[in-house]
N, C-alpha and C positions, 0 to 999 in steps of 0.2 A: 421722618426721614429713617430711623432704625428697619422701616420695612422694606423700605429699598436694599438697605444693606442687605439686610437679614434674604432677599431675593437673590441678588449678588451672588453671597456666599453661596447659595442652593446649586447657583446655574455653574457656576463655578467649579465647583464640584462635581455635578455632573457630568460635566465635558472629560475633569480630569478621568475622572470614573471608566468614563466609557472611551477615552486613546487608553487608561492602566488595561482594561477586557481587551480590548483589541489587539494592542501587543501583545498580552499574557500568552492571545488562544495562536497567535500566527509566527511569533516570535520565539517566545522565552523558553516554552519548551523542548522545543525539536533540539535536538544534536546533530553533528555530523555523523558519521558510523566509516570510522573507520577501514582503509582499506586491506585486507589482507594479501591482493596478487593475483589468489592461485584458487579460491571456491567464494566468490561473492555472491556469484550471481550461478544458481544450481536449477535443474531441470531431472523432475521422477523420468527415468529412463523404463519406457517401455516394457524393455527385458524384465529389469529385474525389481522395478516399480519400487525405486529408492532413488531419492535426489546423489545425483551423479553434477561436479559443478563443469558449464559448460563457457568454449573458446571466449573472451569477450578481451575489451578494451575500454577505456575510459570512461571508467566506472564512478559514479558519485550520489553518495545515497543522505537522508536524515531518518531518522525515526526522534520516540519519545517516551517517556514511561508511560505519559499521565495515559494511554490511552495505547490498546493493541494493533489497531487500528492505523495508525500515521504511519508507518515506516511507507515510504516513496523512494526510488534507488533510479536512475540514466544509465543506459552503456550501451557500445556498440561492439556487433559481433562480425566474425564475417563467414559465419557457418550458414546457408541456406536455408529457406524455410521451408523448402519443401524435404531437406536432408533432417530437421525439426521434426516435422510430421511424419517423420519413420523410424524418428529413435525418443520418440518423448510424447506424453501423455498430453494432449489437450486437455483442455480447463474450459467447462461449461458453462454458460453465463458470464461470460468474466465481466466486472462492473468495476474500472478503472475511476479510483476517488481523487477528487480533486487536493493537488499540491499547494502549500501557501504560493503566490505569488514569487516573494524570490529567490524560491529551487523552482530557476525558470525552463531545465532543462527536463519538464514531466508537463506534458497539459494531457490535462485527463482529455478533454473533450477532442483533441485532434486524435487522439490511441480509442476513445468512445469509438468517435465518430469512423474511424478506421479497422475496429471488429464489427461494427455493424456494415458497412457496405464489404467484409469480407477482406480487407487491401491485409491487413493484421489478422495473426492468431494466436493465441493464449494457451498456452501451458502451466500444467500444473510445477511450481514451483517444488514448494516442502508442505503438501500436506497437515492440518495439527501442526505447522509449527509453533503453534501455540495451542492449547486445547481451544478448537473450537474457529479458531482463523486457519486458512490456507494461504500461502504464498502466492502470486501469479507471477507469471511472464509473458509479459505479450515482445511480439519484435515482427515491427514494420519492413515490407519489401528490400528497404534501402540501409538496414543492418541496424538501426536503430530499437534499442529495445526498453524496456519501462516493465517495472517490477513497483508490484503494492500488497498488501497482504489484505483479506478477503473475507470476511465470516462464511463460512460453511455452511449447510444444514442439521449439522449437527450441534454449534453455535447456536444460530441461529432458533433453535425451540432450546436447550438448554440457559441461554443465559436470560430468554423470558420467565425464566423459575421449573420448569417442564422437567420430566426424563428426559435421559435421552433414545432418540427411538433405535430399532433394533439396526445396529450395522453399527450405529457408532460405539469407535472406544469409550469407556469409562472414563466420568469425568473426575478430573484427580481430586482425592479425600475422598472418593465414595469403593 
C-alpha cells in the first residue's frame, strides 16, 4: 500500500512541477513595456547611422529581465516600405523569435515567411541595444510591424567566451 502512495506522490509532484515550469517560462517572467507614444519604434537612419523615432500606432510590447532576447513588440505604421528602404538601414539575416502564444499580435512564423518571400523587409532598429544584441524591426506591406531582439555577430562570439572580433565594440567591463 505504501508503494502506491509513494508512486502517486511522485506522479503528482511531477505534474505540479511540469505545470509550474511551463507557467514560469511562458507567463511569469514577461512584463508589458510601458508605451511612451513618441519613441517606442526606432530605426537606424542611413544618413546619420543613428536610431530615430518613426511614425507608428497601436504599439504593444513585452520584455523580460531573464533574457536579453525576450523583447517582442507589434505596431502599425502608415509609412510605405519603399520610403523606409530609402531612409533606414536594412537588416541582414533577420530571424524573428517566437513569442508566447498569449502575445498574439506577434506571429514569428508569419513574419519569417514574409521575410523569406521578400514580402516584408527588416530594418536595423538599434544596433547593440544591449551588448551583442540588435533590436530588429520588420514591416509587412499592410503596415503591420514587428520588433524583436536578435544576437548579432559580436554577441555570438563573445557569448561563447571568445574575444570580440575586429570591428566589434569593446565588451563592457573590458
